[in-house]
N, C-alpha and C positions, 0 to 999 in steps of 0.2 A: 628452257623447258616452258611450255605454255600450259597454264592451269585453266581448265575449262571454266566458263562463267558460273555454272551451277556450283561447282566445288568451291570456287572463290567466294561466292555469296554465302555458302554454308559456313566456310571457315571464318568469314567476317562476323557472321551472326554469333557463332560460338565464342569468338574472341570478345565481342561486346558483352555477352552474358557473363563471361568469366571476369571481366573487369568491373561490371556493375554489381554482381552478387556479393562480394566482400564489403562493398560500401553500404549495403542496406543495414540499418540499425535494428536490432531486436529489442523491443520494449517489454519490460515486465508488465504483467497484467495488474492493473490497479483494482483493489477490492475495497469496498466500503463495509464498515461495521458500526453498529449503533449500540450504545449502552442500553440495556433493557431491564436491569435489576432496579427494583424500587429501593430507595433509601441508600444505605451504605453497603459496599461489597468490594471484593478483591478485583483489581485490574486484571490479574492473571488467571481468573476463573472463566473458562469458556462459556459456561451457562449464563454469565452476566452480559454476554454480547449476542446480537442476533446473527453474527457471521463469524464467530470465533474470536479468540484473543488477537488483538491487532499486532502487527509487526511493521517493519519499515516500508512495506508495500501497501499498507492499508490507509485509506482515508477514514479517519476516526471521529465519531460524533458522540459527545456526552451531552445530551440535551433533553432528557425526559423528566428532570426535576421540576417541582412546582414550589410556590411559596409555602404551601402547607406541608409538602413532603420534598425537601431538597434531596438531591442525589450527591453522593460522594463516592467516587471510585478511588480506592486506596492502592497505591503501588509500593510494595516492599521488595526491593531488588532492582532489576534492570528491565526497562521497557523502551520500545521505540515505535514510531508511527511515521507514515508519509506526511499526512496533514492531521491537524487536530482542531476541532471546533468544540468549544465548551459554551453551552447556552446559559442563560440566566438561571439562578437557583441550582447550579451544578458546580461541583468542585472535583479537581484531580489533585488528590493529596499524595505527595511524595514522602514516604517514610524516611527517617534518618538514614543516611548513607545510600539512598536510592539514586539511580541515574536514569534519565529519561531523554531520548533524542527525538527530534522532529526533523525528518529528512526531506 
């Protein structure tokens, strides 16, 4: 049986797409959030962040403290971030028994 050239080309194209499609990696969207609360506040309070409470997909920045007004984000419980940057005059305080992961 002879397969017409057009049908053979279509079949080859579909086969290639089916082979390539599963190999594509799906990446989670990375989100950044910055600490905006002055002074001390809870790490798990959404209002203390400009883009919500961070999780393992968030690039996280605690950097708004000054020498006159240092910032302290306090975590009581469990927290995680993708990346963490803590600037001068800023503290991430982990309460007793708290766990924190950077992924």
